[in-house]
C-alpha positions as CSV (number, residue, x, y, z in Angstrom):
1,M,7.3,-0.9,-33.7
2,K,4.0,-2.9,-33.5
3,H,3.2,-4.3,-30.2
4,Y,0.9,-7.5,-29.6
5,S,-1.4,-8.1,-26.6
6,Y,-3.8,-10.7,-25.2
7,A,-7.5,-10.0,-25.5
8,R,-10.1,-12.5,-24.8
9,D,-8.2,-15.7,-25.6
10,K,-6.2,-14.5,-28.6
11,F,-3.3,-12.4,-29.4
12,I,-3.8,-9.2,-31.5
13,P,-2.0,-5.9,-32.2
14,T,-2.4,-3.7,-29.4
15,N,-4.0,-0.9,-31.2
16,E,-6.8,-3.5,-32.0
17,V,-7.6,-4.1,-28.4
18,N,-11.1,-2.7,-27.3
19,L,-13.8,-3.2,-24.8
20,N,-17.4,-3.4,-26.2
21,I,-19.8,-1.2,-24.7
22,I,-22.6,-4.0,-24.4
23,D,-20.2,-6.9,-23.9
24,N,-18.2,-5.1,-21.3
25,F,-21.2,-2.9,-19.8
26,L,-20.1,-3.5,-16.3
27,S,-16.4,-2.4,-16.8
28,I,-17.2,0.7,-18.9
29,V,-20.2,2.0,-17.2
30,R,-20.0,0.8,-14.0
31,G,-16.2,0.8,-13.5
32,Y,-16.2,-2.9,-12.6
33,Q,-12.7,-4.0,-13.3
34,V,-9.3,-4.0,-11.6
35,F,-5.7,-3.8,-13.0
36,T,-2.1,-3.8,-12.3
37,F,0.7,-2.3,-14.3
38,L,4.3,-3.1,-14.5
39,K,7.2,-3.0,-16.8
40,T,9.9,-5.0,-18.2
41,V,13.8,-4.9,-18.0
42,N,16.7,-6.7,-19.5
43,K,15.1,-7.5,-22.9
44,G,11.4,-8.3,-21.8
45,K,11.7,-9.5,-18.2
46,P,8.8,-8.5,-16.1
47,V,9.4,-6.7,-12.9
48,F,7.9,-8.3,-9.7
49,L,5.3,-10.1,-11.7
50,D,4.3,-12.5,-9.0
51,H,3.4,-9.6,-6.4
52,H,1.4,-8.0,-9.3
53,L,-0.6,-11.2,-9.8
54,D,-1.1,-11.5,-6.2
55,R,-2.6,-8.1,-5.9
56,V,-4.7,-7.9,-8.9
57,L,-6.2,-11.3,-8.1
58,G,-6.6,-10.2,-4.5
59,N,-8.6,-7.1,-5.8
60,A,-10.6,-9.3,-8.1
61,K,-11.6,-11.6,-5.0
62,S,-12.6,-8.6,-3.0
63,M,-15.0,-7.2,-5.7
64,N,-16.5,-10.8,-6.0
65,M,-15.2,-11.5,-9.6
66,I,-15.1,-14.6,-11.3
67,V,-11.7,-15.2,-13.0
68,R,-11.4,-18.3,-15.1
69,Q,-7.7,-18.4,-14.9
70,S,-5.5,-19.3,-12.1
71,K,-2.5,-17.2,-11.0
72,E,-0.1,-19.6,-12.7
73,E,-2.2,-19.7,-15.8
74,I,-2.2,-15.8,-16.2
75,K,1.5,-15.9,-15.3
76,S,2.1,-18.2,-18.4
77,L,-0.2,-16.0,-20.5
78,V,2.1,-13.0,-19.8
79,Q,5.2,-14.8,-20.9
80,D,3.3,-16.1,-23.9
81,T,2.2,-12.3,-24.7
82,L,5.6,-11.0,-24.2
83,N,7.0,-13.7,-26.7
84,Q,4.9,-12.2,-29.3
85,N,6.7,-9.0,-29.1
86,K,10.6,-7.9,-29.7
87,F,12.8,-6.3,-27.2
88,D,15.9,-5.7,-29.3
89,D,15.3,-1.8,-29.0
90,V,12.8,-0.8,-26.3
91,E,11.3,-2.2,-23.0
92,C,7.5,-2.3,-22.6
93,N,4.8,-1.6,-20.2
94,I,2.4,-4.3,-19.3
95,M,-1.2,-3.8,-17.9
96,I,-3.0,-6.8,-16.8
97,L,-6.7,-6.1,-16.7
98,L,-9.6,-8.0,-15.5
99,A,-12.8,-6.3,-17.2
100,G,-16.3,-6.9,-16.0
101,T,-18.8,-8.3,-18.7
102,S,-22.5,-8.2,-19.1
103,P,-24.9,-7.8,-16.1
104,I,-27.8,-10.0,-15.2
105,D,-29.8,-7.9,-12.9
106,S,-32.4,-5.1,-13.7
107,S,-30.2,-2.5,-12.1
108,A,-27.2,-3.6,-14.3
109,L,-24.8,-3.9,-11.3
110,I,-24.0,-7.6,-10.9
111,T,-23.3,-10.6,-13.0
112,D,-22.4,-14.3,-12.6
113,M,-20.2,-14.2,-15.9
114,P,-16.4,-14.5,-15.7
115,V,-14.3,-11.3,-16.3
116,D,-12.5,-10.7,-19.5
117,L,-8.8,-11.0,-19.2
118,F,-6.5,-8.6,-21.2
119,I,-2.7,-8.3,-21.3
120,I,-2.0,-5.1,-22.7
121,I,1.6,-4.7,-24.1
122,T,2.6,-0.8,-24.7
123,P,5.8,1.0,-25.2
124,A,7.6,1.7,-21.9
125,K,7.2,5.2,-20.7
126,L,10.4,7.0,-20.2
127,Y,10.8,9.8,-18.0
128,S,13.1,12.6,-18.2
129,S,16.5,12.3,-16.8
130,K,16.4,15.6,-15.1
131,Y,13.8,14.2,-12.8
132,Y,16.2,11.5,-11.4
133,E,19.1,13.9,-11.3
134,K,17.7,17.1,-10.0
135,G,14.6,15.9,-8.4
136,I,10.9,17.0,-8.7
137,S,8.2,19.3,-6.8
138,L,5.1,18.0,-5.2
139,G,2.0,20.1,-4.6
140,L,-0.7,19.2,-2.0
141,F,-4.2,18.2,-2.8
142,E,-6.9,17.4,-0.2
143,Y,-8.2,13.9,-1.3
144,E,-8.4,10.4,0.2
145,R,-9.3,7.5,-2.3
146,S,-12.3,5.5,-1.3
147,D,-11.4,1.8,-1.2
148,G,-7.7,2.8,-1.3
149,E,-6.4,-0.7,-1.6
150,L,-8.1,-1.3,-4.8
151,K,-6.4,-0.6,-8.3
152,T,-9.5,0.1,-10.3
153,P,-10.8,3.1,-12.5
154,F,-13.0,4.7,-10.0
155,T,-10.2,5.1,-7.4
156,Y,-8.4,7.5,-9.9
157,F,-10.9,10.3,-10.1
158,G,-9.1,12.3,-7.5
159,G,-6.1,11.9,-9.5
160,L,-7.6,13.5,-12.5
161,K,-8.7,16.4,-10.4
162,A,-5.4,16.7,-8.9
163,Q,-3.7,16.8,-12.2
164,H,-5.7,19.7,-13.5
165,E,-5.9,21.7,-10.2
166,V,-2.1,21.1,-8.8
167,V,-0.1,20.2,-11.9
168,R,-1.6,21.7,-14.8
169,G,-0.8,25.4,-15.2
170,T,1.4,25.5,-11.9
171,N,5.2,24.8,-11.3
172,Y,4.5,21.5,-9.5
173,D,5.6,18.3,-11.2
174,E,3.2,15.9,-9.3
175,A,0.3,16.0,-6.8
176,L,0.5,14.5,-3.2
177,Y,-2.7,13.6,-1.5
178,T,-3.4,14.8,2.1
179,S,-6.3,14.3,4.4
180,N,-7.0,15.9,7.5
181,N,-3.5,17.4,7.9
182,M,-1.7,13.9,7.0
183,V,0.0,12.9,4.0
184,L,-1.2,9.9,2.4
185,E,0.2,8.9,-1.2
186,G,0.6,10.5,-4.7
187,T,-1.8,10.2,-7.7
188,T,0.2,7.3,-9.1
189,F,3.0,6.7,-6.4
190,S,4.0,6.1,-3.0
191,F,5.5,8.7,-0.8
192,F,8.7,8.2,1.4
193,C,10.7,10.9,3.5
194,I,13.9,10.7,5.5
195,M,14.1,12.6,8.7
196,D,17.1,14.1,10.5
197,D,17.9,10.9,12.3
198,G,18.1,8.9,9.2
199,M,14.7,7.1,9.7
200,I,12.9,6.5,6.6
201,Q,9.3,6.9,6.9
202,T,6.2,6.0,4.8
203,P,2.6,6.2,5.4
204,P,1.1,2.9,6.6
205,A,-1.0,0.6,4.3
206,D,-3.9,0.8,6.4
207,G,-6.6,0.8,3.7
208,R,-6.2,4.3,3.1
209,I,-3.6,4.0,0.4
210,L,-2.8,1.5,-2.3
211,R,-0.9,-1.4,-1.4
212,S,1.6,-0.7,-4.0
213,V,3.9,-3.4,-5.2
214,T,6.8,-1.2,-5.8
215,R,6.5,0.2,-2.1
216,L,6.3,-3.6,-0.9
217,V,9.5,-4.3,-2.6
218,L,11.2,-1.2,-1.7
219,L,10.5,-1.9,2.1
220,D,11.8,-5.3,1.7
221,I,15.1,-4.0,0.1
222,L,15.6,-1.5,2.8
223,K,14.9,-3.8,5.5
224,K,17.5,-6.4,4.0
225,Q,20.0,-3.4,4.1
226,H,19.3,-3.0,7.8
227,L,18.4,0.6,7.2
228,S,15.9,2.3,9.9
229,I,12.2,2.2,8.1
230,E,9.0,2.9,9.7
231,E,5.4,3.0,8.4
232,S,3.7,5.7,10.3
233,D,1.3,8.4,10.1
234,L,2.9,11.5,8.5
235,S,1.6,15.0,9.3
236,I,2.1,17.7,6.8
237,D,4.2,19.8,9.4
238,K,6.4,16.8,9.7
239,V,7.1,16.0,6.1
240,L,8.0,19.6,5.5
241,K,10.7,19.4,8.1
242,C,12.3,16.2,6.6
243,K,15.8,15.9,5.5
244,E,15.0,14.1,2.2
245,A,12.1,12.8,0.3
246,F,11.3,10.5,-2.6
247,I,8.6,8.8,-4.5
248,A,8.3,5.4,-6.0
249,S,6.2,3.8,-8.8
250,A,6.1,0.7,-11.0
251,N,7.2,2.6,-14.1
252,R,9.0,5.5,-12.5
253,D,11.2,3.4,-10.1
254,V,12.5,5.9,-7.5
255,I,12.5,9.7,-8.0
256,P,14.0,12.3,-5.6
257,V,11.6,15.1,-4.2
258,V,13.3,18.5,-3.6
259,S,10.3,20.7,-2.7
260,I,6.8,20.3,-1.5
261,Q,4.1,22.8,-1.7
262,G,6.9,25.5,-2.5
263,N,9.0,24.6,0.5
264,L,12.4,23.3,-0.2
265,I,13.6,19.9,1.3
266,S,16.7,20.8,3.1
267,D,18.9,22.7,0.4
268,G,16.7,21.7,-2.4
269,L,19.3,19.2,-3.7
270,V,19.0,15.4,-4.1
271,G,20.3,13.9,-0.9
272,E,22.7,11.0,-0.3
273,H,20.4,8.9,1.2
274,T,17.9,9.2,-1.6
275,K,20.9,8.5,-4.2
276,S,21.9,5.5,-2.3
277,I,18.2,4.0,-2.2
278,M,17.8,4.7,-5.8
279,R,21.1,2.6,-6.8
280,L,19.8,-0.2,-4.5
281,Y,16.5,-0.2,-6.1
282,Q,18.0,-0.2,-9.6
283,E,20.5,-3.0,-8.7
284,T,17.5,-5.3,-7.6
285,I,15.5,-4.8,-10.8
286,N,18.6,-5.3,-12.8
287,L,19.1,-8.8,-11.4
288,I,15.6,-9.9,-12.8
C-alpha cells in the first residue's frame, strides 16, 4: 500500500520524501532537527497527538528553532496528511520532523531561516506477539544521553552503540541504559519496575532521560487508578530485586520484562500487575 506524507508545503508519496544536503545542511550535517514519533489506532486516529506536539515544539524552542506553523496548524496538517491515506487494512506510524535548513554564518552552525516541516507516514511497525505474552530480556549498557530531554538525532548515538554491543549477537532483546550504577531508560523506551510491596517505580524525568509522551500518559493512567507510583532513582541492585518490570514506548505500548542482564525477574514469567497495566493502557488508547 502506498502512503502519502507532507513535505515542505505539499503532499507526496512517502518514498519520495527527502532532505537536500544543501537546503537542509544544518539538519543533515549538524543534526539540527527535532522530531516526535507516534502511531494511529482505530482506522487512522493519532495516539496522544497533543502531547507529542507539545513535546516537539518545546524541543524546537529550546534549540532556538523558528517554526512557521502554530501547534493548531501542525495538528490540522497532521489530520490532512492522514486523510491522504487509507486505513482499511493497516494502521500507520507518524513522524513529525522539524528539519534545519541553510546556515548563515561562516562556521555553518546557525540560521535565521524557519525549519522545514515534514509529516512522514509509514506502515505501523508490529512487534511479535511473543514479546507481549512471554516478555523480553534487557541487557545493561553504561551510557547517559546528553541533553536527554531532546528527541533529536544526536541523542541516539548511544542507542546505535548499545544495539551493536548489547543486542546484536547476544540473547538480549533490548538495551537498558545505566549511569553510575543507576538505571535510566532504554534506547527507545521508558523503564518501570514493580517492587514487592506493589509500588510501581520509574526513573525521574530530571533531564537525564527523555520526557517520554507514553511515560507521561502511563503515569497519569496509573494515578487515576489510585495505584502506588513513584518517580525515584533506581539502582541496578534494586532493579534486579524487583517483583516485575516492563517497558513502554509509543509504538510498542507496554511490554513485560522477564530478565535483566541474565537475571530472572521473580520466576521469569509475566506478572499479574504488569498484565493489568497492559490492559489499562490498551483500554485507554482504544478509546481514542
